[in-house]
A tleap script that builds the chain and sets N, CA, C and O, in Angstrom:
source leaprc.protein.ff14SB
mol = sequence {
  NMET PHE ASP ARG ILE LEU LYS LYS LEU GLN
  SER LYS PRO VAL GLN LEU GLU ASP THR GLU
  GLU TRP LEU PHE VAL THR VAL ASN THR MET
  LYS ALA ILE ILE ASP ASN SER LYS ARG LYS
  ASP THR GLY THR VAL LYS LYS ALA ALA GLU
  CYS THR THR ALA ALA GLU LEU GLN ARG MET
  TYR ASP MET ILE GLN GLY LYS TYR GLY ARG
  ASP GLY PHE SER TYR ARG ASN SER THR ALA
  TYR TYR TYR LEU SER SER LEU ALA ALA ARG
  PHE PRO ASP VAL GLU LEU THR ASP LYS ASP
  ARG GLU ASN ILE ARG ASN PHE CYS GLU THR
  GLU GLU TYR LEU LEU TYR ARG CILE
}
set mol.1.N position { 5.016 -8.891 -11.517 }
set mol.1.CA position { 4.011 -9.335 -10.563 }
set mol.1.C position { 2.619 -9.295 -11.207 }
set mol.1.O position { 1.851 -10.248 -11.082 }
set mol.2.N position { 2.299 -8.206 -11.886 }
set mol.2.CA position { 0.977 -8.041 -12.488 }
set mol.2.C position { 0.645 -9.203 -13.420 }
set mol.2.O position { -0.411 -9.823 -13.289 }
set mol.3.N position { 1.534 -9.498 -14.350 }
set mol.3.CA position { 1.267 -10.551 -15.334 }
set mol.3.C position { 1.166 -11.927 -14.690 }
set mol.3.O position { 0.345 -12.750 -15.097 }
set mol.4.N position { 1.993 -12.175 -13.691 }
set mol.4.CA position { 1.966 -13.475 -12.994 }
set mol.4.C position { 0.618 -13.664 -12.294 }
set mol.4.O position { 0.023 -14.739 -12.379 }
set mol.5.N position { 0.141 -12.646 -11.617 }
set mol.5.CA position { -1.136 -12.755 -10.908 }
set mol.5.C position { -2.300 -12.806 -11.894 }
set mol.5.O position { -3.257 -13.553 -11.693 }
set mol.6.N position { -2.216 -12.020 -12.944 }
set mol.6.CA position { -3.261 -12.052 -13.972 }
set mol.6.C position { -3.415 -13.470 -14.525 }
set mol.6.O position { -4.531 -13.960 -14.700 }
set mol.7.N position { -2.297 -14.114 -14.793 }
set mol.7.CA position { -2.328 -15.486 -15.306 }
set mol.7.C position { -2.933 -16.431 -14.265 }
set mol.7.O position { -3.742 -17.295 -14.604 }
set mol.8.N position { -2.545 -16.270 -13.014 }
set mol.8.CA position { -3.074 -17.124 -11.950 }
set mol.8.C position { -4.587 -16.949 -11.808 }
set mol.8.O position { -5.305 -17.925 -11.588 }
set mol.9.N position { -5.067 -15.731 -11.931 }
set mol.9.CA position { -6.488 -15.465 -11.758 }
set mol.9.C position { -7.339 -16.038 -12.883 }
set mol.9.O position { -8.550 -16.195 -12.730 }
set mol.10.N position { -6.716 -16.349 -14.004 }
set mol.10.CA position { -7.457 -16.954 -15.108 }
set mol.10.C position { -8.031 -18.316 -14.727 }
set mol.10.O position { -9.039 -18.748 -15.285 }
set mol.11.N position { -7.383 -18.994 -13.768 }
set mol.11.CA position { -7.899 -20.288 -13.306 }
set mol.11.C position { -8.948 -20.121 -12.201 }
set mol.11.O position { -9.463 -21.109 -11.676 }
set mol.12.N position { -9.261 -18.875 -11.853 }
set mol.12.CA position { -10.310 -18.529 -10.878 }
set mol.12.C position { -10.163 -19.218 -9.521 }
set mol.12.O position { -11.097 -19.879 -9.067 }
set mol.13.N position { -9.011 -19.076 -8.867 }
set mol.13.CA position { -8.916 -19.645 -7.520 }
set mol.13.C position { -9.933 -18.970 -6.593 }
set mol.13.O position { -10.226 -17.783 -6.739 }
set mol.14.N position { -10.460 -19.730 -5.650 }
set mol.14.CA position { -11.455 -19.202 -4.722 }
set mol.14.C position { -10.798 -18.346 -3.649 }
set mol.14.O position { -11.405 -17.417 -3.116 }
set mol.15.N position { -9.554 -18.672 -3.344 }
set mol.15.CA position { -8.819 -17.948 -2.306 }
set mol.15.C position { -7.343 -17.951 -2.674 }
set mol.15.O position { -6.836 -18.910 -3.257 }
set mol.16.N position { -6.667 -16.874 -2.330 }
set mol.16.CA position { -5.216 -16.805 -2.525 }
set mol.16.C position { -4.535 -17.224 -1.231 }
set mol.16.O position { -4.939 -16.810 -0.144 }
set mol.17.N position { -3.516 -18.035 -1.353 }
set mol.17.CA position { -2.794 -18.529 -0.183 }
set mol.17.C position { -1.553 -17.695 0.118 }
set mol.17.O position { -1.117 -17.607 1.266 }
set mol.18.N position { -0.993 -17.089 -0.915 }
set mol.18.CA position { 0.252 -16.340 -0.801 }
set mol.18.C position { -0.043 -14.899 -0.365 }
set mol.18.O position { -0.827 -14.206 -1.014 }
set mol.19.N position { 0.571 -14.456 0.711 }
set mol.19.CA position { 0.317 -13.114 1.243 }
set mol.19.C position { 0.655 -12.038 0.233 }
set mol.19.O position { -0.111 -11.090 0.064 }
set mol.20.N position { 1.788 -12.164 -0.444 }
set mol.20.CA position { 2.187 -11.154 -1.417 }
set mol.20.C position { 1.164 -11.030 -2.546 }
set mol.20.O position { 0.821 -9.922 -2.958 }
set mol.21.N position { 0.684 -12.156 -3.038 }
set mol.21.CA position { -0.320 -12.131 -4.103 }
set mol.21.C position { -1.625 -11.510 -3.601 }
set mol.21.O position { -2.247 -10.706 -4.295 }
set mol.22.N position { -2.030 -11.890 -2.397 }
set mol.22.CA position { -3.259 -11.330 -1.825 }
set mol.22.C position { -3.135 -9.818 -1.648 }
set mol.22.O position { -4.064 -9.072 -1.959 }
set mol.23.N position { -1.991 -9.374 -1.149 }
set mol.23.CA position { -1.778 -7.934 -0.983 }
set mol.23.C position { -1.871 -7.211 -2.316 }
set mol.23.O position { -2.482 -6.147 -2.413 }
set mol.24.N position { -1.258 -7.797 -3.351 }
set mol.24.CA position { -1.296 -7.160 -4.660 }
set mol.24.C position { -2.733 -7.035 -5.165 }
set mol.24.O position { -3.152 -5.964 -5.604 }
set mol.25.N position { -3.478 -8.126 -5.102 }
set mol.25.CA position { -4.865 -8.113 -5.576 }
set mol.25.C position { -5.685 -7.094 -4.793 }
set mol.25.O position { -6.442 -6.324 -5.384 }
set mol.26.N position { -5.545 -7.082 -3.495 }
set mol.26.CA position { -6.333 -6.178 -2.647 }
set mol.26.C position { -5.989 -4.728 -2.916 }
set mol.26.O position { -6.885 -3.912 -3.132 }
set mol.27.N position { -4.711 -4.389 -2.908 }
set mol.27.CA position { -4.274 -3.006 -3.134 }
set mol.27.C position { -4.612 -2.568 -4.557 }
set mol.27.O position { -5.096 -1.456 -4.770 }
set mol.28.N position { -4.359 -3.432 -5.518 }
set mol.28.CA position { -4.620 -3.098 -6.915 }
set mol.28.C position { -6.113 -2.849 -7.150 }
set mol.28.O position { -6.485 -1.939 -7.890 }
set mol.29.N position { -6.951 -3.648 -6.526 }
set mol.29.CA position { -8.394 -3.479 -6.703 }
set mol.29.C position { -8.882 -2.212 -5.997 }
set mol.29.O position { -9.736 -1.503 -6.531 }
set mol.30.N position { -8.362 -1.922 -4.823 }
set mol.30.CA position { -8.730 -0.667 -4.152 }
set mol.30.C position { -8.387 0.526 -5.038 }
set mol.30.O position { -9.191 1.444 -5.203 }
set mol.31.N position { -7.197 0.500 -5.597 }
set mol.31.CA position { -6.772 1.612 -6.447 }
set mol.31.C position { -7.626 1.695 -7.709 }
set mol.31.O position { -7.941 2.792 -8.171 }
set mol.32.N position { -8.002 0.549 -8.269 }
set mol.32.CA position { -8.856 0.538 -9.464 }
set mol.32.C position { -10.226 1.138 -9.165 }
set mol.32.O position { -10.773 1.881 -9.980 }
set mol.33.N position { -10.777 0.819 -8.002 }
set mol.33.CA position { -12.076 1.368 -7.616 }
set mol.33.C position { -12.002 2.895 -7.590 }
set mol.33.O position { -12.868 3.583 -8.132 }
set mol.34.N position { -10.959 3.405 -6.956 }
set mol.34.CA position { -10.805 4.862 -6.859 }
set mol.34.C position { -10.500 5.457 -8.228 }
set mol.34.O position { -11.058 6.492 -8.595 }
set mol.35.N position { -9.618 4.809 -8.985 }
set mol.35.CA position { -9.264 5.297 -10.320 }
set mol.35.C position { -10.502 5.427 -11.207 }
set mol.35.O position { -10.624 6.375 -11.982 }
set mol.36.N position { -11.402 4.479 -11.087 }
set mol.36.CA position { -12.586 4.460 -11.929 }
set mol.36.C position { -13.629 5.494 -11.513 }
set mol.36.O position { -14.381 5.990 -12.352 }
set mol.37.N position { -13.677 5.817 -10.235 }
set mol.37.CA position { -14.733 6.719 -9.786 }
set mol.37.C position { -14.262 8.134 -9.460 }
set mol.37.O position { -15.003 9.097 -9.657 }
set mol.38.N position { -13.035 8.261 -8.963 }
set mol.38.CA position { -12.529 9.595 -8.602 }
set mol.38.C position { -10.996 9.583 -8.662 }
set mol.38.O position { -10.316 9.597 -7.636 }
set mol.39.N position { -10.486 9.558 -9.876 }
set mol.39.CA position { -9.058 9.341 -10.147 }
set mol.39.C position { -8.126 10.203 -9.287 }
set mol.39.O position { -7.071 9.727 -8.866 }
set mol.40.N position { -8.485 11.420 -9.026 }
set mol.40.CA position { -7.581 12.305 -8.280 }
set mol.40.C position { -7.327 11.830 -6.846 }
set mol.40.O position { -6.406 12.313 -6.188 }
set mol.41.N position { -8.130 10.898 -6.366 }
set mol.41.CA position { -7.981 10.395 -5.003 }
set mol.41.C position { -7.173 9.099 -4.907 }
set mol.41.O position { -7.110 8.503 -3.832 }
set mol.42.N position { -6.557 8.650 -5.998 }
set mol.42.CA position { -5.857 7.356 -5.959 }
set mol.42.C position { -4.745 7.313 -4.908 }
set mol.42.O position { -4.379 6.230 -4.452 }
set mol.43.N position { -4.211 8.447 -4.523 }
set mol.43.CA position { -3.183 8.484 -3.489 }
set mol.43.C position { -3.677 7.969 -2.143 }
set mol.43.O position { -2.874 7.613 -1.281 }
set mol.44.N position { -4.976 7.928 -1.962 }
set mol.44.CA position { -5.578 7.416 -0.728 }
set mol.44.C position { -5.097 6.002 -0.431 }
set mol.44.O position { -4.963 5.619 0.731 }
set mol.45.N position { -4.841 5.234 -1.467 }
set mol.45.CA position { -4.449 3.834 -1.296 }
set mol.45.C position { -3.111 3.718 -0.570 }
set mol.45.O position { -2.840 2.695 0.058 }
set mol.46.N position { -2.280 4.740 -0.646 }
set mol.46.CA position { -0.977 4.684 0.030 }
set mol.46.C position { -1.118 4.485 1.533 }
set mol.46.O position { -0.194 3.989 2.177 }
set mol.47.N position { -2.253 4.862 2.096 }
set mol.47.CA position { -2.487 4.667 3.528 }
set mol.47.C position { -2.546 3.186 3.892 }
set mol.47.O position { -2.435 2.834 5.066 }
set mol.48.N position { -2.719 2.322 2.906 }
set mol.48.CA position { -2.757 0.877 3.150 }
set mol.48.C position { -1.451 0.385 3.763 }
set mol.48.O position { -1.441 -0.603 4.498 }
set mol.49.N position { -0.355 1.069 3.464 }
set mol.49.CA position { 0.946 0.672 4.007 }
set mol.49.C position { 1.027 0.889 5.518 }
set mol.49.O position { 1.974 0.429 6.156 }
set mol.50.N position { 0.062 1.572 6.088 }
set mol.50.CA position { 0.023 1.782 7.537 }
set mol.50.C position { -0.689 0.636 8.256 }
set mol.50.O position { -0.628 0.546 9.482 }
set mol.51.N position { -1.353 -0.227 7.518 }
set mol.51.CA position { -2.074 -1.351 8.125 }
set mol.51.C position { -1.090 -2.347 8.726 }
set mol.51.O position { -0.022 -2.597 8.167 }
set mol.52.N position { -1.461 -2.908 9.865 }
set mol.52.CA position { -0.573 -3.856 10.543 }
set mol.52.C position { -1.073 -5.292 10.476 }
set mol.52.O position { -0.338 -6.226 10.794 }
set mol.53.N position { -2.331 -5.467 10.059 }
set mol.53.CA position { -2.894 -6.817 9.937 }
set mol.53.C position { -3.711 -6.913 8.647 }
set mol.53.O position { -4.110 -5.904 8.065 }
set mol.54.N position { -3.945 -8.140 8.225 }
set mol.54.CA position { -4.778 -8.361 7.041 }
set mol.54.C position { -6.203 -7.862 7.294 }
set mol.54.O position { -6.832 -7.302 6.397 }
set mol.55.N position { -6.707 -8.062 8.502 }
set mol.55.CA position { -8.065 -7.611 8.831 }
set mol.55.C position { -8.180 -6.095 8.733 }
set mol.55.O position { -9.203 -5.577 8.285 }
set mol.56.N position { -7.156 -5.396 9.140 }
set mol.56.CA position { -7.157 -3.934 9.039 }
set mol.56.C position { -7.182 -3.504 7.567 }
set mol.56.O position { -7.882 -2.558 7.206 }
set mol.57.N position { -6.427 -4.194 6.730 }
set mol.57.CA position { -6.426 -3.892 5.302 }
set mol.57.C position { -7.790 -4.223 4.681 }
set mol.57.O position { -8.266 -3.503 3.804 }
set mol.58.N position { -8.406 -5.301 5.135 }
set mol.58.CA position { -9.740 -5.642 4.644 }
set mol.58.C position { -10.760 -4.573 5.046 }
set mol.58.O position { -11.661 -4.264 4.266 }
set mol.59.N position { -10.637 -4.013 6.232 }
set mol.59.CA position { -11.537 -2.924 6.648 }
set mol.59.C position { -11.320 -1.688 5.781 }
set mol.59.O position { -12.273 -0.989 5.438 }
set mol.60.N position { -10.069 -1.423 5.429 }
set mol.60.CA position { -9.788 -0.296 4.539 }
set mol.60.C position { -10.412 -0.548 3.170 }
set mol.60.O position { -10.975 0.365 2.567 }
set mol.61.N position { -10.315 -1.769 2.684 }
set mol.61.CA position { -10.936 -2.139 1.416 }
set mol.61.C position { -12.442 -1.863 1.481 }
set mol.61.O position { -13.015 -1.278 0.562 }
set mol.62.N position { -13.065 -2.285 2.562 }
set mol.62.CA position { -14.507 -2.066 2.738 }
set mol.62.C position { -14.834 -0.575 2.749 }
set mol.62.O position { -15.841 -0.155 2.180 }
set mol.63.N position { -13.991 0.218 3.392 }
set mol.63.CA position { -14.205 1.662 3.445 }
set mol.63.C position { -14.120 2.266 2.042 }
set mol.63.O position { -14.925 3.123 1.676 }
set mol.64.N position { -13.148 1.816 1.271 }
set mol.64.CA position { -12.997 2.328 -0.106 }
set mol.64.C position { -14.180 1.894 -0.963 }
set mol.64.O position { -14.676 2.673 -1.777 }
set mol.65.N position { -14.628 0.671 -0.789 }
set mol.65.CA position { -15.824 0.222 -1.515 }
set mol.65.C position { -17.012 1.117 -1.184 }
set mol.65.O position { -17.752 1.535 -2.075 }
set mol.66.N position { -17.188 1.405 0.087 }
set mol.66.CA position { -18.315 2.219 0.513 }
set mol.66.C position { -18.256 3.647 0.001 }
set mol.66.O position { -19.276 4.236 -0.357 }
set mol.67.N position { -17.058 4.192 -0.030 }
set mol.67.CA position { -16.901 5.597 -0.440 }
set mol.67.C position { -16.829 5.770 -1.954 }
set mol.67.O position { -17.420 6.704 -2.495 }
set mol.68.N position { -16.119 4.889 -2.638 }
set mol.68.CA position { -15.863 5.074 -4.066 }
set mol.68.C position { -16.590 4.063 -4.962 }
set mol.68.O position { -16.653 4.258 -6.176 }
set mol.69.N position { -17.127 3.011 -4.399 }
set mol.69.CA position { -17.724 1.948 -5.200 }
set mol.69.C position { -19.211 2.112 -5.444 }
set mol.69.O position { -19.933 1.129 -5.609 }
set mol.70.N position { -19.657 3.329 -5.467 }
set mol.70.CA position { -21.096 3.580 -5.643 }
set mol.70.C position { -21.397 4.154 -7.019 }
set mol.70.O position { -20.935 3.620 -8.027 }
set mol.71.N position { -22.153 5.216 -7.070 }
set mol.71.CA position { -22.695 5.767 -8.310 }
set mol.71.C position { -21.670 6.034 -9.407 }
set mol.71.O position { -21.944 5.728 -10.567 }
set mol.72.N position { -20.508 6.587 -9.093 }
set mol.72.CA position { -19.537 6.915 -10.124 }
set mol.72.C position { -18.673 5.752 -10.564 }
set mol.72.O position { -17.803 5.915 -11.420 }
set mol.73.N position { -18.899 4.585 -9.994 }
set mol.73.CA position { -18.062 3.413 -10.255 }
set mol.73.C position { -18.718 2.541 -11.319 }
set mol.73.O position { -19.714 1.869 -11.048 }
set mol.74.N position { -18.166 2.551 -12.520 }
set mol.74.CA position { -18.805 1.866 -13.643 }
set mol.74.C position { -18.684 0.337 -13.591 }
set mol.74.O position { -19.373 -0.348 -14.347 }
set mol.75.N position { -17.836 -0.210 -12.731 }
set mol.75.CA position { -17.667 -1.658 -12.626 }
set mol.75.C position { -18.461 -2.240 -11.452 }
set mol.75.O position { -18.267 -3.396 -11.076 }
set mol.76.N position { -19.339 -1.445 -10.889 }
set mol.76.CA position { -20.069 -1.836 -9.675 }
set mol.76.C position { -20.786 -3.178 -9.819 }
set mol.76.O position { -20.862 -3.931 -8.848 }
set mol.77.N position { -21.301 -3.490 -10.975 }
set mol.77.CA position { -22.024 -4.748 -11.185 }
set mol.77.C position { -21.237 -5.758 -12.020 }
set mol.77.O position { -21.806 -6.704 -12.564 }
set mol.78.N position { -19.946 -5.550 -12.113 }
set mol.78.CA position { -19.081 -6.410 -12.913 }
set mol.78.C position { -18.742 -7.703 -12.165 }
set mol.78.O position { -18.471 -7.684 -10.965 }
set mol.79.N position { -18.761 -8.823 -12.891 }
set mol.79.CA position { -18.359 -10.096 -12.281 }
set mol.79.C position { -16.885 -10.062 -11.879 }
set mol.79.O position { -16.504 -10.688 -10.890 }
set mol.80.N position { -16.054 -9.342 -12.629 }
set mol.80.CA position { -14.630 -9.213 -12.272 }
set mol.80.C position { -14.495 -8.502 -10.924 }
set mol.80.O position { -13.688 -8.904 -10.086 }
set mol.81.N position { -15.264 -7.470 -10.722 }
set mol.81.CA position { -15.241 -6.725 -9.447 }
set mol.81.C position { -15.689 -7.623 -8.297 }
set mol.81.O position { -15.052 -7.640 -7.244 }
set mol.82.N position { -16.767 -8.360 -8.486 }
set mol.82.CA position { -17.237 -9.266 -7.435 }
set mol.82.C position { -16.182 -10.324 -7.114 }
set mol.82.O position { -15.954 -10.659 -5.951 }
set mol.83.N position { -15.552 -10.837 -8.151 }
set mol.83.CA position { -14.535 -11.867 -7.949 }
set mol.83.C position { -13.337 -11.315 -7.171 }
set mol.83.O position { -12.896 -11.922 -6.195 }
set mol.84.N position { -12.818 -10.177 -7.599 }
set mol.84.CA position { -11.664 -9.591 -6.908 }
set mol.84.C position { -12.008 -9.220 -5.466 }
set mol.84.O position { -11.185 -9.384 -4.566 }
set mol.85.N position { -13.209 -8.728 -5.254 }
set mol.85.CA position { -13.639 -8.392 -3.889 }
set mol.85.C position { -13.728 -9.636 -3.018 }
set mol.85.O position { -13.413 -9.591 -1.829 }
set mol.86.N position { -14.158 -10.747 -3.610 }
set mol.86.CA position { -14.228 -11.986 -2.832 }
set mol.86.C position { -12.829 -12.462 -2.448 }
set mol.86.O position { -12.631 -12.991 -1.354 }
set mol.87.N position { -11.862 -12.278 -3.342 }
set mol.87.CA position { -10.482 -12.642 -3.004 }
set mol.87.C position { -9.938 -11.754 -1.883 }
set mol.87.O position { -9.248 -12.231 -0.982 }
set mol.88.N position { -10.252 -10.477 -1.950 }
set mol.88.CA position { -9.792 -9.548 -0.905 }
set mol.88.C position { -10.389 -9.926 0.448 }
set mol.88.O position { -9.729 -9.800 1.479 }
set mol.89.N position { -11.628 -10.387 0.444 }
set mol.89.CA position { -12.316 -10.718 1.691 }
set mol.89.C position { -11.878 -12.053 2.287 }
set mol.89.O position { -11.961 -12.251 3.499 }
set mol.90.N position { -11.417 -12.962 1.444 }
set mol.90.CA position { -11.069 -14.316 1.900 }
set mol.90.C position { -9.571 -14.450 2.129 }
set mol.90.O position { -8.832 -14.923 1.266 }
set mol.91.N position { -9.153 -14.033 3.281 }
set mol.91.CA position { -7.755 -14.210 3.647 }
set mol.91.C position { -7.687 -14.209 5.167 }
set mol.91.O position { -8.381 -13.428 5.819 }
set mol.92.N position { -6.855 -15.080 5.736 }
set mol.92.CA position { -6.780 -15.124 7.200 }
set mol.92.C position { -6.194 -13.834 7.766 }
set mol.92.O position { -5.433 -13.137 7.096 }
set mol.93.N position { -6.553 -13.535 8.984 }
set mol.93.CA position { -6.031 -12.341 9.639 }
set mol.93.C position { -4.613 -12.624 10.127 }
set mol.93.O position { -4.409 -13.250 11.168 }
set mol.94.N position { -3.655 -12.156 9.365 }
set mol.94.CA position { -2.246 -12.329 9.709 }
set mol.94.C position { -1.635 -10.960 9.986 }
set mol.94.O position { -2.129 -9.934 9.518 }
set mol.95.N position { -0.573 -10.968 10.741 }
set mol.95.CA position { 0.195 -9.746 10.961 }
set mol.95.C position { 0.928 -9.412 9.674 }
set mol.95.O position { 1.480 -10.299 9.022 }
set mol.96.N position { 0.935 -8.154 9.311 }
set mol.96.CA position { 1.689 -7.721 8.136 }
set mol.96.C position { 3.091 -7.311 8.572 }
set mol.96.O position { 3.263 -6.555 9.528 }
set mol.97.N position { 4.078 -7.818 7.864 }
set mol.97.CA position { 5.476 -7.557 8.190 }
set mol.97.C position { 5.936 -6.251 7.543 }
set mol.97.O position { 5.221 -5.654 6.739 }
set mol.98.N position { 7.123 -5.827 7.904 }
set mol.98.CA position { 7.706 -4.644 7.261 }
set mol.98.C position { 7.845 -4.881 5.753 }
set mol.98.O position { 7.633 -3.964 4.959 }
set mol.99.N position { 8.198 -6.103 5.359 }
set mol.99.CA position { 8.309 -6.445 3.942 }
set mol.99.C position { 6.941 -6.340 3.258 }
set mol.99.O position { 6.845 -5.860 2.129 }
set mol.100.N position { 5.900 -6.783 3.936 }
set mol.100.CA position { 4.545 -6.664 3.390 }
set mol.100.C position { 4.182 -5.189 3.162 }
set mol.100.O position { 3.623 -4.836 2.124 }
set mol.101.N position { 4.498 -4.350 4.122 }
set mol.101.CA position { 4.184 -2.918 3.990 }
set mol.101.C position { 5.023 -2.274 2.882 }
set mol.101.O position { 4.548 -1.370 2.194 }
set mol.102.N position { 6.250 -2.730 2.707 }
set mol.102.CA position { 7.071 -2.257 1.595 }
set mol.102.C position { 6.443 -2.678 0.263 }
set mol.102.O position { 6.387 -1.896 -0.685 }
set mol.103.N position { 5.976 -3.922 0.211 }
set mol.103.CA position { 5.292 -4.396 -0.993 }
set mol.103.C position { 4.047 -3.561 -1.272 }
set mol.103.O position { 3.790 -3.201 -2.421 }
set mol.104.N position { 3.281 -3.253 -0.248 }
set mol.104.CA position { 2.079 -2.430 -0.423 }
set mol.104.C position { 2.455 -1.086 -1.042 }
set mol.104.O position { 1.804 -0.626 -1.980 }
set mol.105.N position { 3.498 -0.464 -0.519 }
set mol.105.CA position { 3.938 0.830 -1.080 }
set mol.105.C position { 4.298 0.683 -2.560 }
set mol.105.O position { 3.955 1.541 -3.373 }
set mol.106.N position { 4.980 -0.391 -2.900 }
set mol.106.CA position { 5.340 -0.641 -4.302 }
set mol.106.C position { 4.097 -0.913 -5.151 }
set mol.106.O position { 3.996 -0.423 -6.276 }
set mol.107.N position { 3.161 -1.685 -4.624 }
set mol.107.CA position { 1.947 -2.021 -5.367 }
set mol.107.C position { 1.092 -0.780 -5.628 }
set mol.107.O position { 0.356 -0.723 -6.613 }
set mol.108.N position { 1.192 0.194 -4.757 }
set mol.108.CA position { 0.441 1.447 -4.941 }
set mol.108.C position { 0.900 2.209 -6.180 }
set mol.108.O position { 0.169 3.058 -6.690 }
set mol.109.N position { 2.081 1.920 -6.659 }
set mol.109.CA position { 2.628 2.615 -7.827 }
set mol.109.C position { 2.173 1.992 -9.149 }
set mol.109.O position { 2.357 2.592 -10.208 }
set mol.110.N position { 1.586 0.805 -9.101 }
set mol.110.CA position { 1.147 0.116 -10.310 }
set mol.110.C position { 0.011 0.890 -10.966 }
set mol.110.O position { -0.948 1.288 -10.305 }
set mol.111.N position { 0.131 1.096 -12.267 }
set mol.111.CA position { -0.883 1.843 -13.014 }
set mol.111.C position { -1.760 0.951 -13.886 }
set mol.111.O position { -2.626 1.446 -14.608 }
set mol.112.N position { -1.541 -0.365 -13.825 }
set mol.112.CA position { -2.370 -1.331 -14.543 }
set mol.112.C position { -3.281 -1.975 -13.521 }
set mol.112.O position { -2.870 -2.206 -12.384 }
set mol.113.N position { -4.521 -2.269 -13.911 }
set mol.113.CA position { -5.478 -2.793 -12.947 }
set mol.113.C position { -6.040 -4.132 -13.389 }
set mol.113.O position { -6.490 -4.292 -14.523 }
set mol.114.N position { -6.006 -5.080 -12.481 }
set mol.114.CA position { -6.573 -6.402 -12.731 }
set mol.114.C position { -8.042 -6.299 -13.101 }
set mol.114.O position { -8.523 -7.049 -13.950 }
set mol.115.N position { -8.749 -5.388 -12.480 }
set mol.115.CA position { -10.175 -5.211 -12.700 }
set mol.115.C position { -10.503 -5.030 -14.177 }
set mol.115.O position { -11.539 -5.500 -14.646 }
set mol.116.N position { -9.639 -4.361 -14.898 }
set mol.116.CA position { -9.891 -4.064 -16.311 }
set mol.116.C position { -9.408 -5.177 -17.244 }
set mol.116.O position { -9.653 -5.131 -18.449 }
set mol.117.N position { -8.723 -6.174 -16.683 }
set mol.117.CA position { -8.083 -7.189 -17.538 }
set mol.117.C position { -8.606 -8.606 -17.346 }
set mol.117.O position { -8.342 -9.475 -18.177 }
set mol.118.N position { -9.337 -8.855 -16.272 }
set mol.118.CA position { -9.816 -10.241 -16.082 }
set mol.118.C position { -11.258 -10.375 -16.532 }
set mol.118.O position { -11.832 -11.461 -16.450 }
savepdb mol mol.pdb
quit
């Protein structure tokens, strides 16, 4: 999944249409933000699997940005960070299925971050 999305992001799409891809980008970027600023808190991202809608996950993303995306976050002014955040923000509010929440749990285990590679 990581390599497929990394390749797709090279063409700089403005918005992701596929829910699974959007979930991966959003969860992966949240975890990267925490990993970069306060690594011991990366488990916080697992709470994303409790979200029932895309809007709820976007609010969680905003909360993580606010808490971890400040002074200790070295990518705060990175174009890659701005780009990934824009992808996380641009997605319709859809209900998340049980399969989506399972994917979120799996994505939380990824130790490679798009933020560091695009």
